[in-house]
TIFI-958574 format. One record per residue: x, y, z of N, C-alpha, C in turn. Coordinates in pm, whole numbers, plus 50000, padded with zeros to 5 digits. Each point is the difference from the previous one (the first is absolute). Example, Ala and Ser with C-alpha at 12.3 -4.5 7.8 and 13.67 -1.06 7.14 Angstrom:
<tibas>
> n_u,n_v,n_w,ca_u,ca_v,ca_w,c_u,c_v,c_w
> 51319,49431,50780,49911,50119,50000,50090,50120,50000
> 49965,50105,49928,50082,50119,50006,49923,50109,50073
</tibas>
This chain:
<tibas>
> n_u,n_v,n_w,ca_u,ca_v,ca_w,c_u,c_v,c_w
> 47721,48257,50751,50101,50076,50072,50138,49938,49972
> 50095,50084,49968,50136,49953,49976,50069,49970,50132
> 50081,49896,49998,50077,49966,50120,50125,50086,50006
> 50065,49998,50115,50126,50072,50016,50105,49946,49902
> 49997,49869,49978,50092,49938,49904,49979,50058,49860
> 49875,50013,49958,49971,50055,49868,50050,50144,49989
> 49972,50082,50101,50043,50140,49998,50153,50010,49996
> 50067,49915,50076,50146,50002,50002,50058,49958,49866
> 49939,49900,49936,50049,49956,49870,49974,50104,49891
> 49889,50070,50008,49973,50109,49906,50104,50110,50016
> 50031,50036,50124,50102,50102,50028,50136,49956,49946
> 50033,49873,50019,50127,49948,49949,50004,50006,49848
> 49890,49968,49935,49993,50008,49854,50022,50144,49953
> 49931,50094,50063,50017,50142,49965,50144,50043,50018
> 50060,49962,50111,50139,50034,50028,50092,49953,49888
> 49976,49880,49951,50084,49945,49894,49982,50065,49864
> 49889,50066,49980,49972,50065,49870,50078,50129,49981
> 50036,50066,50108,50064,50132,49994,50151,49982,50007
> 50070,50042,49893,50144,49974,49992,50086,50126,49988
> 49940,50113,49968,50079,50123,49986,49906,50120,50014
> 50057,50116,49978,49920,50122,50009,50058,50110,49915
> 49932,50112,50000,50053,50120,49937,49943,50122,50071
> 50060,50115,49971,49953,50126,50059,50015,50110,49896
> 49921,50105,50017,50002,50110,49903,50034,50131,50071
> 50092,50073,49941,50033,50136,50041,49984,50086,49876
> 49913,50100,50007,49970,50081,49882,49930,49913,49898
> 50053,49997,49880,49939,49918,49895,50082,49875,49969
> 50100,49972,50085,50088,49886,49976,49975,49888,50101
> 49985,49879,49948,49981,49884,50085,50132,49923,50008
> 50040,49965,50123,50125,49931,50026,49972,49861,50057
> 50079,49900,49962,49981,49867,50057,50048,49999,50146
> 49941,49911,50077,50040,49986,50140,49995,49854,50040
> 50100,49959,50074,49999,49866,50055,49924,50002,50132
> 49945,49885,50034,49936,49989,50130,50109,49988,50106
> 49986,50078,50105,50097,49994,50109,49968,49882,50090
> 49874,49986,50030,49960,49896,50092,49858,49957,49968
> 49976,49873,50021,49866,49944,49988,49973,49925,50129
> 49896,50041,50070,49968,49940,50130,49860,49941,49990
> 49988,49872,50030,49871,49933,50002,49974,49959,50144
> 49898,50060,50060,49966,49973,50140,49854,49958,50006
> 49976,49870,49998,49863,49951,49999,49932,50039,49870
> 49900,50087,50009,49928,50043,49880,50036,50143,49959
> 50106,50054,50058,50045,50135,49963,50131,49991,49923
> 50001,50067,49886,50118,50006,49914,50053,50142,50005
> 50129,50013,50026,50064,50132,49995,50112,49993,49897
> 49991,50086,49901,50102,50010,49895,50061,50139,50011
> 50133,50005,50003,50069,50128,50015,50090,50029,49881
> 49990,50123,49955,50091,50055,49899,50085,50104,50072
> 50130,49990,49984,50089,50096,50066,50078,50077,49895
> 49987,50131,50003,50078,50086,49912,50125,50042,50076
> 50116,49973,49944,50126,50032,50066,50039,50145,49971
> 50106,50043,50063,50049,50135,49974,50053,50014,49859
> 50024,49888,49932,50050,50003,49862,49888,50005,49896
> 49876,49972,50044,49886,50006,49907,49964,50146,49972
> 49930,50025,49890,49956,50137,49972,49917,50054,50118
> 50007,50129,50020,49926,50059,50111,49902,50104,49949
> 49902,50029,50083,49891,50092,49966,49872,49945,50060
> 49887,50046,49951,49871,49957,50052,49956,49872,49929
> 49989,49894,50077,49949,49873,49948,49848,50009,50004
> 49937,49993,49884,49853,50014,49996,49929,49870,49964
> 50080,49894,49977,49940,49869,49973,50104,49892,50027
> 49955,49895,50065,50083,49881,50018,49911,49880,49969
> 50059,49898,49935,49921,49884,49960,50075,49871,50032
> 49922,49897,50024,50053,49866,50013,49966,49926,49871
> 50098,49922,49950,49985,49938,49870,50016,49848,50009
> 49932,49932,49908,50013,49855,49988,50119,49967,49912
> 50031,49872,49986,50115,49959,49920,49986,50038,49852
> 49877,50014,49952,49979,50040,49861,49976,50150,49984
> 50031,50078,50105,49993,50146,49993,49863,50060,50021
> 49903,49920,50037,49865,50052,50026,49995,50068,50136
> 49919,50105,50012,49986,50073,50126,49908,49921,50093
> 50052,49966,50116,49922,49926,50100,49939,50094,50102
> 50076,50103,50040,49950,50098,50097,50066,50134,49970
> 49931,50106,50036,50050,50135,49972,49962,50092,50115
> 50091,50089,50033,49968,50107,50095,50038,50134,49938
> 49915,50098,50022,50021,50131,49937,50014,50114,50100
> 50020,49966,50127,50029,50105,50097,50142,50053,49971
> 50024,50126,50025,50130,50058,49968,50093,49991,50121
> 50125,49969,49968,50107,49994,50102,50121,50070,49942
> 50069,50073,50083,50118,50072,49955,50125,49915,50021
> 50072,49972,49891,50128,49931,50010,50108,50107,49993
> 50063,50024,50113,50097,50109,50010,50138,49953,49956
> 50075,50094,49943,50137,49973,49957,50082,49950,50119
> 50071,49890,49979,50089,49947,50104,49930,49917,50107
> 49871,49974,49985,49926,49922,50098,49929,49885,49931
> 49963,49901,50079,49922,49889,49949,49852,50025,50025
> 49916,49923,49933,49855,50010,50019,49940,49860,49991
> 49927,49961,50103,49935,49870,50005,49852,50017,49964
> 49956,49924,49901,49859,49999,49960,49948,49860,50028
> 49896,49991,50081,49948,49868,50037,49856,49985,49955
> 49972,49884,49945,49865,49959,49965,49960,49897,50104
> 49880,50011,50052,49948,49902,50096,49867,49948,49948
> 49994,49871,49980,49880,49935,49947,49958,49894,50100
> 49875,50006,50045,49950,49900,50092,49884,49925,49933
> 50009,49869,50002,49896,49916,49943,49901,49967,50110
> 49872,50032,49976,49897,49968,50098,49869,49976,49929
> 49918,49920,50061,49869,49974,49945,49903,50102,50057
> 49916,50056,49917,49901,50099,50047,49859,49952,49970
</tibas>
């Protein structure tokens, strides 16, 4: 059985691996900076925020990327980024032993 210390250190390691993101509207993928990274015990929350200046339309994919550009996590639920508005996309990862 893993201790709480082990789970927390694994979560911290995962948090450090994710450094940027991207999102796709139509057939074009755009780079995205992480807005916020929150590490709370064994839960990691990574947020990508699309500003009113970013391209708008239906976001059909968002990804979290490592420093070498590898995909660490992906979500494919669709969200509408409306003209003149921001859009927050959050990834939530919880480390637990099963």
